Structures are given as C-alpha cells and as structure tokens.
GUVEXDREN-950734 format. One line per 2 residues: their letters; for each residue x, y, z of N, C-alpha, C, CB. Coordinates in nm, 4 decimals, padded with zeros to 6 digits, always signed. Glycine has a CB too. Layout:
! residues N
a) X,Y,Z,X,Y,Z,X,Y,Z,X,Y,Z ~ ...;
This chain:
! residues 98
ma) +08.7975,-01.9096,-07.8882,+08.8784,-01.7832,-07.9283,+08.9629,-01.7334,-07.8188,+08.7864,-01.6671,-07.9714 ~ +08.9144,-01.7566,-07.6927,+08.9912,-01.7091,-07.5734,+09.1213,-01.7832,-07.5577,+08.9086,-01.7255,-07.4451;
rg) +09.1311,-01.8893,-07.6183,+09.2523,-01.9764,-07.6011,+09.3545,-01.9558,-07.7199,+09.2077,-02.1312,-07.5934 ~ +09.3217,-01.8580,-07.7986,+09.4146,-01.8130,-07.9058,+09.3694,-01.8631,-08.0535,+09.5618,-01.8685,-07.8715;
lg) +09.2539,-01.9344,-08.0601,+09.2192,-01.9838,-08.2033,+09.1389,-01.8536,-08.2514,+09.1202,-02.1396,-08.2092 ~ +09.1410,-01.8462,-08.3835,+09.0714,-01.7281,-08.4500,+08.9346,-01.7655,-08.4715,+09.1352,-01.6852,-08.5855;
av) +08.8512,-01.6644,-08.5182,+08.7007,-01.6819,-08.5533,+08.6908,-01.7909,-08.6527,+08.6326,-01.5477,-08.6141 ~ +08.7624,-01.7913,-08.7510,+08.7526,-01.9100,-08.8623,+08.7671,-02.0385,-08.7999,+08.8656,-01.9021,-08.9766;
ev) +08.8757,-02.0565,-08.7252,+08.8968,-02.1962,-08.6675,+08.7932,-02.2370,-08.5747,+09.0266,-02.2071,-08.5954 ~ +08.7440,-02.1490,-08.4877,+08.6418,-02.1802,-08.3961,+08.5051,-02.2201,-08.4685,+08.6233,-02.0603,-08.3038;
ks) +08.4891,-02.1386,-08.5744,+08.3589,-02.1717,-08.6551,+08.3750,-02.3086,-08.7297,+08.3264,-02.0523,-08.7675 ~ +08.5077,-02.3348,-08.7762,+08.5164,-02.4625,-08.8432,+08.4991,-02.5790,-08.7475,+08.6472,-02.4740,-08.9142;
ls) +08.5585,-02.5644,-08.6340,+08.5407,-02.6687,-08.5275,+08.3973,-02.6875,-08.4790,+08.6259,-02.6337,-08.4081 ~ +08.3291,-02.5775,-08.4590,+08.1958,-02.5897,-08.4299,+08.1017,-02.6609,-08.5434,+08.1509,-02.4541,-08.4007;
lw) +08.1303,-02.6181,-08.6622,+08.0619,-02.6837,-08.7720,+08.0947,-02.8358,-08.7758,+08.1012,-02.6162,-08.9056 ~ +08.2114,-02.8757,-08.7540,+08.2503,-03.0156,-08.7510,+08.1818,-03.0896,-08.6265,+08.4097,-03.0258,-08.7442;
at) +08.1839,-03.0233,-08.5135,+08.1374,-03.0865,-08.3992,+07.9852,-03.1089,-08.4001,+08.1782,-03.0087,-08.2837 ~ +07.9148,-03.0227,-08.4791,+07.7646,-03.0240,-08.4926,+07.7147,-03.0826,-08.6338,+07.7098,-02.8734,-08.4748;
rg) +07.8194,-03.1386,-08.7047,+07.7842,-03.1861,-08.8406,+07.7197,-03.0778,-08.9309,+07.6884,-03.3042,-08.8289 ~ +07.7716,-02.9582,-08.9108,+07.7177,-02.8543,-09.0003,+07.5992,-02.7754,-08.9489,+07.6790,-02.9158,-09.1259;
li) +07.5447,-02.8069,-08.8289,+07.4287,-02.7321,-08.7808,+07.4699,-02.5869,-08.7308,+07.3593,-02.8135,-08.6645 ~ +07.3874,-02.5115,-08.7649,+07.4069,-02.3637,-08.7104,+07.2762,-02.3204,-08.6477,+07.4484,-02.2544,-08.8310;
pd) +07.2773,-02.2850,-08.5179,+07.1563,-02.2437,-08.4570,+07.0999,-02.1186,-08.5330,+07.1808,-02.2143,-08.3066 ~ +06.9566,-02.1084,-08.5275,+06.8837,-01.9996,-08.5802,+06.9159,-01.8757,-08.5061,+06.7398,-02.0264,-08.5770;
it) +06.9259,-01.8978,-08.3713,+06.9482,-01.7789,-08.2743,+07.0459,-01.8193,-08.1733,+06.8152,-01.7317,-08.2009 ~ +07.1413,-01.7356,-08.1440,+07.2405,-01.7449,-08.0347,+07.2107,-01.6305,-07.9387,+07.3911,-01.7376,-08.0889;
iv) +07.1690,-01.6600,-07.8125,+07.1472,-01.5606,-07.7226,+07.2647,-01.5388,-07.6320,+07.0301,-01.5891,-07.6497 ~ +07.3240,-01.4194,-07.6259,+07.4361,-01.3865,-07.5486,+07.3862,-01.2986,-07.4381,+07.5453,-01.3205,-07.6314;
ld) +07.4101,-01.3560,-07.3148,+07.3723,-01.2684,-07.1983,+07.4976,-01.1936,-07.1615,+07.3151,-01.3523,-07.0717 ~ +07.5132,-01.0723,-07.1795,+07.6272,-00.9965,-07.1750,+07.6420,-00.9321,-07.0407,+07.6263,-00.8994,-07.2813;
ld) +07.7502,-00.9728,-06.9749,+07.7687,-00.9170,-06.8332,+07.9253,-00.9160,-06.8204,+07.6913,-01.0137,-06.7090 ~ +07.9612,-00.8168,-06.7344,+08.1005,-00.8050,-06.7077,+08.1497,-00.9235,-06.6235,+08.1288,-00.6733,-06.6385;
pt) +08.2563,-00.9892,-06.6736,+08.2975,-01.1204,-06.6094,+08.3135,-01.1161,-06.4658,+08.4236,-01.1687,-06.6638 ~ +08.3649,-01.0077,-06.4080,+08.3768,-00.9939,-06.2637,+08.2407,-01.0183,-06.1977,+08.4314,-00.8540,-06.2265;
lg) +08.1460,-00.9465,-06.2455,+08.0091,-00.9669,-06.1827,+07.9559,-01.1087,-06.2138,+07.9045,-00.8576,-06.2372 ~ +07.9773,-01.1452,-06.3360,+07.9230,-01.2909,-06.3679,+07.9893,-01.3935,-06.2705,+07.9581,-01.3367,-06.5273;
ls) +08.1175,-01.3889,-06.2510,+08.1801,-01.4795,-06.1633,+08.1294,-01.4774,-06.0216,+08.3191,-01.4545,-06.1640 ~ +08.0973,-01.3525,-05.9732,+08.0481,-01.3423,-05.8419,+07.9104,-01.3998,-05.8251,+08.0496,-01.2048,-05.8011;
ra) +07.8500,-01.4259,-05.9388,+07.7060,-01.4891,-05.9256,+07.7164,-01.6416,-05.9436,+07.6004,-01.4282,-06.0402 ~ +07.8313,-01.6885,-05.9880,+07.8527,-01.8289,-06.0100,+07.8497,-01.9061,-05.8798,+07.9828,-01.8511,-06.0807;
gk) +07.8254,-02.0256,-05.8767,+07.8270,-02.1090,-05.7558,+07.9717,-02.1623,-05.7426,+07.7187,-02.2294,-05.7641 ~ +07.9811,-02.2814,-05.7057,+08.1126,-02.3489,-05.6927,+08.1875,-02.3526,-05.8323,+08.0915,-02.4978,-05.6365;
pd) +08.3096,-02.2880,-05.8323,+08.3837,-02.2776,-05.9600,+08.4250,-02.4165,-06.0147,+08.5101,-02.1894,-05.9404 ~ +08.3949,-02.4245,-06.1391,+08.4415,-02.5449,-06.2180,+08.5641,-02.5147,-06.2962,+08.3331,-02.5944,-06.3148;
rl) +08.6105,-02.5921,-06.3823,+08.7311,-02.5673,-06.4673,+08.7376,-02.4335,-06.5370,+08.7398,-02.6713,-06.5710 ~ +08.6292,-02.3989,-06.5961,+08.6167,-02.2763,-06.6669,+08.6101,-02.1526,-06.5753,+08.4967,-02.2830,-06.7523;
es) +08.5263,-02.1707,-06.4725,+08.5092,-02.0470,-06.3769,+08.6472,-02.0221,-06.3066,+08.3880,-02.0742,-06.2586 ~ +08.7337,-02.1337,-06.2920,+08.8546,-02.1168,-06.2255,+08.9621,-02.0459,-06.3056,+08.9004,-02.2436,-06.1837;
ee) +08.9422,-02.0142,-06.4400,+09.0369,-01.9486,-06.5243,+09.0572,-01.8098,-06.4702,+08.9908,-01.9466,-06.6704 ~ +09.1713,-01.7551,-06.5153,+09.2011,-01.6174,-06.4866,+09.0992,-01.5124,-06.5424,+09.3355,-01.5886,-06.5402;
is) +09.0743,-01.4079,-06.4816,+08.9783,-01.3118,-06.5200,+09.0026,-01.2683,-06.6662,+08.9829,-01.1934,-06.4248 ~ +09.1284,-01.2544,-06.7077,+09.1603,-01.2200,-06.8475,+09.0882,-01.3158,-06.9463,+09.3153,-01.2257,-06.8702;
fh) +09.0859,-01.4392,-06.9085,+09.0273,-01.5404,-06.9985,+08.8772,-01.5062,-07.0148,+09.0475,-01.6896,-06.9406 ~ +08.8122,-01.4760,-06.9065,+08.6666,-01.4504,-06.9205,+08.6373,-01.3202,-06.9920,+08.5997,-01.4481,-06.7838;
hk) +08.7372,-01.2201,-06.9892,+08.7138,-01.0999,-07.0733,+08.7322,-01.1279,-07.2177,+08.8054,-00.9877,-07.0339 ~ +08.8227,-01.2302,-07.2457,+08.8472,-01.2772,-07.3840,+08.7262,-01.3459,-07.4439,+08.9656,-01.3728,-07.3874;
vr) +08.6677,-01.4266,-07.3560,+08.5447,-01.4961,-07.4034,+08.4263,-01.4030,-07.4255,+08.5042,-01.6028,-07.3037 ~ +08.4119,-01.3078,-07.3290,+08.3053,-01.2011,-07.3561,+08.3270,-01.1311,-07.4931,+08.3071,-01.0900,-07.2405;
na) +08.4505,-01.0806,-07.5038,+08.4796,-01.0069,-07.6283,+08.4574,-01.0857,-07.7543,+08.6194,-00.9598,-07.6272 ~ +08.4927,-01.2148,-07.7429,+08.4792,-01.3091,-07.8622,+08.3327,-01.3215,-07.8974,+08.5399,-01.4550,-07.8314;
fl) +08.2483,-01.3390,-07.7943,+08.1046,-01.3509,-07.8248,+08.0539,-01.2225,-07.8848,+08.0235,-01.3858,-07.6987 ~ +08.0905,-01.1090,-07.8311,+08.0368,-00.9785,-07.8689,+08.0894,-00.9544,-08.0194,+08.0870,-00.8586,-07.7614;
el) +08.2164,-00.9965,-08.0506,+08.2615,-00.9966,-08.1817,+08.1871,-01.0764,-08.2795,+08.3882,-01.0361,-08.1822 ~ +08.1565,-01.2002,-08.2506,+08.0742,-01.2878,-08.3296,+07.9391,-01.2330,-08.3561,+08.0619,-01.4165,-08.2648;
ak) +07.8854,-01.1607,-08.2517,+07.7483,-01.0958,-08.2634,+07.7600,-00.9852,-08.3594,+07.6929,-01.0412,-08.1254 ~ +07.8650,-00.9120,-08.3804,+07.8762,-00.8017,-08.4653,+07.8842,-00.8592,-08.6148,+08.0028,-00.7136,-08.4238;
le) +07.9509,-00.9710,-08.6259,+07.9675,-01.0439,-08.7545,+07.8467,-01.0957,-08.8085,+08.0581,-01.1529,-08.7420 ~ +07.7559,-01.1455,-08.7089,+07.6297,-01.2046,-08.7631,+07.5141,-01.1473,-08.6839,+07.6298,-01.3639,-08.7546;
pa) +07.4764,-01.0310,-08.6948,+07.3796,-00.9671,-08.6034,+07.2400,-01.0264,-08.6241,+07.3762,-00.8127,-08.6256 ~ +07.2160,-01.0774,-08.7423,+07.0846,-01.1324,-08.7614,+07.0633,-01.2697,-08.6805,+07.0627,-01.1538,-08.9143;
rf) +07.1714,-01.3424,-08.6421,+07.1665,-01.4624,-08.5781,+07.1829,-01.4428,-08.4308,+07.2652,-01.5515,-08.6322 ~ +07.2510,-01.3462,-08.3818,+07.2871,-01.3240,-08.2427,+07.1855,-01.2262,-08.1793,+07.4337,-01.2686,-08.2316;
lv) +07.1472,-01.2592,-08.0577,+07.0810,-01.1590,-07.9765,+07.1606,-01.1283,-07.8487,+06.9402,-01.2055,-07.9412 ~ +07.2026,-01.0072,-07.8375,+07.2830,-00.9724,-07.7253,+07.2031,-00.8983,-07.6184,+07.3988,-00.8903,-07.7704;
id) +07.1916,-00.9496,-07.4953,+07.1065,-00.8852,-07.3983,+07.1862,-00.8514,-07.2769,+06.9887,-00.9720,-07.3621 ~ +07.1613,-00.7296,-07.2394,+07.2315,-00.6790,-07.1177,+07.1888,-00.7496,-06.9920,+07.2072,-00.5305,-07.1002;
at) +07.2787,-00.8373,-06.9397,+07.2396,-00.9251,-06.8301,+07.2515,-00.8536,-06.6939,+07.3265,-01.0523,-06.8313 ~ +07.2607,-00.7238,-06.6872,+07.2487,-00.6573,-06.5660,+07.1121,-00.6249,-06.5289,+07.3243,-00.5432,-06.5679;
qn) +07.0221,-00.6448,-06.6275,+06.8811,-00.6166,-06.6075,+06.8189,-00.7228,-06.5065,+06.8056,-00.6190,-06.7481 ~ +06.6930,-00.6989,-06.4668,+06.6352,-00.8011,-06.3792,+06.5933,-00.9222,-06.4656,+06.5117,-00.7430,-06.2985;
vn) +06.5722,-01.0351,-06.3976,+06.5421,-01.1601,-06.4687,+06.4165,-01.1462,-06.5541,+06.5249,-01.2757,-06.3690 ~ +06.3101,-01.0805,-06.4986,+06.2029,-01.0726,-06.5811,+06.2160,-00.9897,-06.7071,+06.1010,-01.0278,-06.5074;
si) +06.2873,-00.8930,-06.7000,+06.3109,-00.8083,-06.8267,+06.3883,-00.8945,-06.9230,+06.3937,-00.6698,-06.7966 ~ +06.4921,-00.9707,-06.8826,+06.5720,-01.0585,-06.9677,+06.4895,-01.1540,-07.0224,+06.6814,-01.1233,-06.8997;
sq) +06.4042,-01.2318,-06.9476,+06.3240,-01.3372,-06.9978,+06.2210,-01.2889,-07.0994,+06.2575,-01.4058,-06.8856 ~ +06.1628,-01.1726,-07.0833,+06.0708,-01.1081,-07.1706,+06.1314,-01.0729,-07.2999,+06.0166,-00.9903,-07.1087;
qi) +06.2535,-01.0338,-07.3000,+06.3248,-01.0022,-07.4288,+06.3520,-01.1354,-07.5060,+06.4647,-00.9240,-07.4000 ~ +06.3859,-01.2405,-07.4361,+06.4176,-01.3642,-07.5065,+06.2839,-01.4202,-07.5595,+06.4926,-01.4689,-07.4110;
is) +06.1836,-01.4186,-07.4838,+06.0571,-01.4655,-07.5301,+06.0036,-01.3931,-07.6515,+05.9614,-01.4563,-07.4227 ~ +06.0156,-01.2640,-07.6428,+05.9778,-01.1777,-07.7547,+06.0484,-01.2030,-07.8793,+05.9974,-01.0415,-07.7208;
ev) +06.1836,-01.2105,-07.8620,+06.2567,-01.2328,-07.9904,+06.2368,-01.3848,-08.0458,+06.4155,-01.2017,-07.9662 ~ +06.2235,-01.4846,-07.9663,+06.1889,-01.6137,-08.0070,+06.0571,-01.6173,-08.0874,+06.1810,-01.7000,-07.8882;
ik) +05.9558,-01.5603,-08.0162,+05.8202,-01.5487,-08.0835,+05.8335,-01.4767,-08.2151,+05.7167,-01.4718,-07.9929 ~ +05.9008,-01.3680,-08.2258,+05.9074,-01.2941,-08.3540,+05.9818,-01.3797,-08.4560,+05.9789,-01.1542,-08.3362;
rl) +06.0828,-01.4601,-08.4179,+06.1549,-01.5402,-08.5190,+06.0712,-01.6614,-08.5583,+06.2941,-01.5861,-08.4651 ~ +05.9901,-01.7108,-08.4736,+05.8947,-01.8217,-08.5078,+05.8000,-01.7908,-08.6010,+05.8253,-01.8684,-08.3985;
qa) +05.7515,-01.6631,-08.5853,+05.6354,-01.6056,-08.6819,+05.6952,-01.5670,-08.8124,+05.5591,-01.4717,-08.6201 ~ +05.8204,-01.5431,-08.8276,+05.8746,-01.5102,-08.9589,+05.8761,-01.6151,-09.0555,+06.0034,-01.4640,-08.9479;
C-alpha cells in the first residue's frame, strides 16, 4: 500500500501469492519509523527507502488492523522486550485455546 496500491489490490495479491491462505493472527509491532530505523542494522533495499515510505507502511498496517481487529494484534513496540513477548505469548495461547 505504501507504493500506491489500495487495500483491495494488496489483499488480492496476498491471496494470490499464498493461494488463498489467510493467517489466523497478524502481529504488528507498532513503532515510529524513525526509531525503528535507528534500531535496524545494515540497511537493505527497504530500509533505504525515504522515511515517508516507512510512515506509509506503518499507517497501512494500522489501517488493516482497524479493518480486521479480530485478526490483528497491534503491540506498542516501545515497550521492553519481555513485555512485548509476554503479550504475544498470551494472545497466541488465548487463540489456541479458543
């Protein structure tokens, strides 16, 4: 979506690429792109994109999460690693028991 495709096109491409598979849960580690890039190691093709691209990617994931809140888990990635991992483990266990 950050490259100008709409949500419908991105979903269509994703379904085609995965032969119709949809994950039960998508975990979004939400973090301001500037902070996220400062944590990254050697930049690859995506990390080398302009900061505006990274803001578009973040906003696209947050928008998808709003459209499918039952499938997306958005976690504030400014928290410490233990807190983040506990939230993920808790949510996965909850969903496995459902």
